N, C-alpha and C positions, 0 to 999 in steps of 0.2 A: 088055458087061453093065450097065456104068454107064448106058448109053443107055436100057435097058429100066427101070431103077429111075427115072430122071427121068421117063419116060413114065407109070410106075405112079403115082408120087407126084402128077403133074399131073392124072391121071384122079381121084384121090382128092380133090383140091382142088375140081376142077369139080364132082364129085358132090356134094361137102360143101356147095357154095355153091347149095343149092336156092333157087329164087327164091320170094318171097312178096309179098303186097300186103296192104293193110290196108283193112278195110271196117267202118264203123259201121253197125249194123243199128237201124232204128227203125220206128215205126209211125203211121199216121194213118188218117182216114176220108175225106180229100180230096174233100170236096163243099162247096162254099161255100154256107152256108145261114144266114139271119139269126136264126131263132128257135132258142133253146137247146133241145135235145132230150134233154139228158142225156149220160152218159158210158158207155162199155163199159170195165170194169176187168177186167183179165185177168192171171193169173199165167203168165208165160212160163217154161217149163222149159229148153228147149233149141231151137237153130237148127242145121239140117244143110244141108249143100249137097251136090248130086250130085257124084260122083267115081267113075270107073271102074265104072259099072253099078250102084253102091251109093250110100250117103251117108257123109259124114264130118262129124261133130259140130264145129263151129267155136265154139260157146259153149253152156255147160251150167250156169249159175251160179243160176238161178232169180230172177225179178224180177217183181214186180207193176208193172203200168202202167196208166195211165188215158188212154183215148183219147176225146177229145171227140167226140160224134157229128156227122157231117156238117160238119166243119171241117177244114182243111188244118193244116199244121204238121208237127213231128217230136217224137214222143216216143221217145227213145232206150230201145232194150231193152238194148244192150250197154254203155252208159256210156262210149262211146269206141270206137276202132277195134279189131278183132280180126284176127288173122292168117287169110288165106285163100291158096289157091294160085291163082296167076294164071290166067286162062282165060276162057272163054265160058260163061255161066251164063243159064238161061232160067227157072229157078224155084228156090225155096228152101222147105225143109219146117220148119214152126214146130209145136212141141209146148206145148200149155198144159194146166193142170189145173184151172182154175177160170175161169169168165166170168161176170161180173154185169152187170146194167143198173142204172146209178144215176141217180136223179132225187132226188126228196123221200125216197125209200125205195130199198132195195136189193132187186132181184130176181135170185136166183141162176138162171143160164141153162145153165150147164155145171158139173158137180161131179165130173167124172172126167177121166182124162188123154185128150186129144183132139188128134190130129195133122192138120194142113191144110197144103196147098201154096199159096203165093202164085206166080202165073205171070207171067212178063214178056211183054208185047206182042212184043218182038223180043229176040233175044239181047242180053245186057249183057256187055260186054268189060271184064274186070278186068285191067288191064295190070300187067307186072312192077313191083314197087315202087310201086304206085299207091296212092292214098289217097282213098277215094270213100265217100259215103253212100248207102245203099240204104233205101229205105222200103217197108214192107209195108202197102199200102192195104187195109183190112179190108172195104171196100165193103158197110157195114151195110145199105143200101138194098136189097141184093139177097137177104138172108136174115133181116133182123130188122124187127119192126113195133114201132116206138116208141109207137104209140097204145095197143097191147095188152100191151106188154112181153114178147112171145113170139117165138121163133124160128119162121120159116117156112121150111120146106125144110131145107137142109143148112147148118150154121153155117159162116161164112167162105166161102160159095160165092162164086166169082168174085174172090177175094182177089187182088190183083195186086201185083207186084213192079216198083219203078221206081227210077231215080236220082233222088236227092233234090237239089234245087238251092235254096239259100237265097235 
């Protein structure tokens, strides 16, 4: 009987030690360009990652970020790492509720809740107890015309998810 109790307690300890990793999520437009084209300002509401055929929310605090057009860098969305389940990821889902184009004036582009996926070129492996930065490249050149200040096609079309290296 004592043997079964030890096995049961051991299983509880193992199950209770679920692994986790930490990811900081950010955004950029990752095209190096010399002329200033303005900024895309957006209020990010939530970040979801795929899990078991659905999605799990890993961050939902709501934050406005400014992404300079056609420049690299890392504009943090989560203001530091958030906990995620270790595994292989090939996309994340981002929810925003306002998107503006800002130069000398502000042009409202989206004023409702809008959800888009940022897809990775290859599977991204988040290791157990890992600490990594992932960047959502908004790829403005595929959906936004800075000359007219208008959206062409689908907003955030071809958004990419990548590992960010400083």
